[in-house]
C-alpha positions in Angstrom: -0.2 -0.1 0.0 1.5 3.5 -1.0 2.6 5.7 2.1 0.2 8.5 1.3 -2.8 6.1 1.5 -1.5 4.7 4.7 -1.3 8.2 6.1 -4.8 9.0 4.7 -6.2 5.8 6.5 -4.6 6.9 9.9 -6.2 10.5 9.3 -9.6 9.0 8.7 -9.2 6.4 11.4 -8.3 9.1 13.8 -11.2 11.7 12.9 -13.7 8.7 13.1 -12.4 7.8 16.5 -12.8 11.6 17.5 -16.3 11.8 16.1 -19.2 11.6 18.8 -21.1 8.3 18.6 -24.2 10.2 17.8 -22.6 11.5 14.6 -23.3 8.1 12.7 -19.8 7.7 11.4 -19.1 5.5 8.3 -15.7 4.3 7.1 -15.0 2.7 3.8 -13.2 2.1 0.7 -13.7 2.5 -3.1 -12.1 1.2 -6.3 -12.7 1.9 -9.9 -11.5 4.0 -12.6 -12.1 5.6 -15.9 -10.5 7.7 -18.8 -7.4 5.4 -18.5 -7.0 5.8 -14.8 -7.2 3.4 -11.9 -8.7 4.8 -8.6 -8.3 3.7 -5.1 -9.9 5.6 -2.1 -10.4 5.6 1.6 -13.1 7.6 3.2 -14.9 8.7 6.3 -18.4 10.3 6.7 -20.2 11.6 9.7 -23.2 13.7 10.3 -23.3 17.3 10.3 -25.7 18.8 12.8 -25.2 22.4 12.1 -25.7 22.1 8.4 -28.5 19.7 8.9 -30.3 22.5 11.2 -29.4 25.5 9.1 -29.1 24.4 5.6 -31.1 21.2 4.9 -34.0 20.8 7.5 -35.6 24.2 6.5 -36.0 23.2 2.9 -36.4 19.3 2.9 -38.0 16.6 4.8 -36.2 14.4 7.3 -35.5 11.9 4.5 -32.6 14.2 3.7 -29.6 14.4 5.9 -26.3 16.5 5.9 -23.0 14.7 6.4 -19.3 15.8 6.3 -17.1 13.6 4.0 -13.3 13.2 3.9 -11.8 11.1 1.2 -8.3 10.3 0.3 -7.9 9.1 -3.4 -4.8 7.6 -5.5 -5.2 8.0 -9.1 -3.0 5.9 -11.2 -2.4 6.3 -14.9 0.4 6.1 -17.6 1.8 8.8 -20.0 2.1 8.4 -23.8 5.6 7.1 -23.2 4.5 4.3 -21.0 5.8 5.7 -17.7 3.4 5.2 -14.8 2.3 8.4 -12.8 0.0 9.0 -10.1 -1.5 11.6 -7.9 -3.1 11.7 -4.5 -6.6 13.7 -4.3 -7.8 14.9 -1.0 -11.6 15.6 -0.9 -13.4 17.2 1.9 -16.7 18.9 2.3 -20.6 18.3 2.6 -22.5 15.4 1.1 -26.4 15.1 1.4 -28.1 11.7 1.9 -31.5 11.2 0.3 -33.2 8.3 1.7 -35.1 7.3 -1.3 -37.1 5.1 -1.8 -36.0 3.9 1.7 -33.4 4.1 4.5 -31.7 0.9 3.0 -31.5 2.2 -0.6 -30.4 5.9 -0.7 -28.6 8.4 -2.9 -25.6 10.5 -1.7 -24.7 13.7 -3.6 -22.0 16.4 -3.1 -19.8 19.0 -4.6 -16.5 19.3 -2.6 -13.1 21.3 -2.8 -10.4 18.8 -3.7 -6.4 19.0 -3.6 -4.4 17.0 -6.2 -0.6 16.5 -5.4 0.2 16.2 -9.1 -2.0 18.1 -11.6 -0.6 16.3 -14.6 -2.0 12.6 -14.6 -2.2 10.1 -17.3 -1.0 12.9 -19.9 -3.9 15.1 -19.0 -2.9 18.5 -17.5 -5.8 19.4 -15.0 -4.5 22.9 -14.9 -3.6 23.2 -11.2 -3.7 21.4 -7.9 -7.0 22.9 -6.6 -10.0 21.1 -8.1 -13.7 20.5 -7.3 -15.3 17.0 -7.0 -19.0 16.5 -7.8 -20.5 13.2 -7.2 -23.4 10.9 -7.1 -23.6 7.5 -5.4 -26.5 5.0 -5.2 -26.0 3.0 -2.1 -27.7 -0.1 -0.6 -27.4 -1.4 3.2 -28.3 -5.0 2.8 -27.5 -5.7 6.5 -27.3 -3.1 9.3 -23.5 -2.2 9.3 -22.6 -2.8 5.7 -23.3 -0.6 2.7 -22.6 -1.3 -0.9 -22.7 1.5 -3.6 -21.7 2.7 -7.1 -20.4 5.9 -7.4 -20.0 8.4 -10.4 -17.6 11.5 -9.9 -16.5 14.6 -12.1 -13.4 16.2 -10.9 -12.2 19.6 -12.7 -10.9 23.0 -11.6 -14.2 25.0 -12.4 -12.2 27.2 -14.8 -9.7 28.5 -12.2 -7.0 27.5 -14.6 -6.6 26.7 -18.2 -6.8 23.9 -19.4 -9.8 22.5 -17.6 -10.3 19.0 -19.1 -12.0 17.4 -16.0 -11.9 13.7 -15.1 -14.9 11.4 -15.0 -14.5 8.4 -12.8 -16.7 5.4 -11.6 -16.1 3.3 -8.5 -17.6 0.7 -6.3 -18.1 1.5 -2.6 -17.8 -0.8 0.4 -18.4 0.8 3.7 -18.9 0.1 7.4 -21.4 2.1 9.3 -20.8 2.5 13.2 
């Protein structure tokens, strides 16, 4: 396992241990890819009471819940010369969970700021290190503590830099709910 993923796992585990038990923490992993890249990710997610009270509850039913999400991703690719390259991507920000049609089958949606350690990956120049990741995930909890999901995400710099090619990735999620 790559050292940055190990440090990311330690960060996520440490944050999860510090989060109060009422915060409904979740930790998990993702694997997938797209556009010539392979994606590996570790993440932690916990409830966001302030966001829930001030940004979600006034506008939505109790089927919509606000969470904080921290992901550490590793993207691996290859340039045109066949040389392997990679970048770690740190993503943190709010996520909305929509229990639809039930609490066991739900949708997670978010737009979060992201930081890439290397802005050139797989011969694609992402323009700079600061990016934004938007994503949607259809998730299913077949048993109380286990969640499986399919996630699609788009990462781009939102025209902060030129070029702004964006990267579209898909992944499978396996998570444990405390």
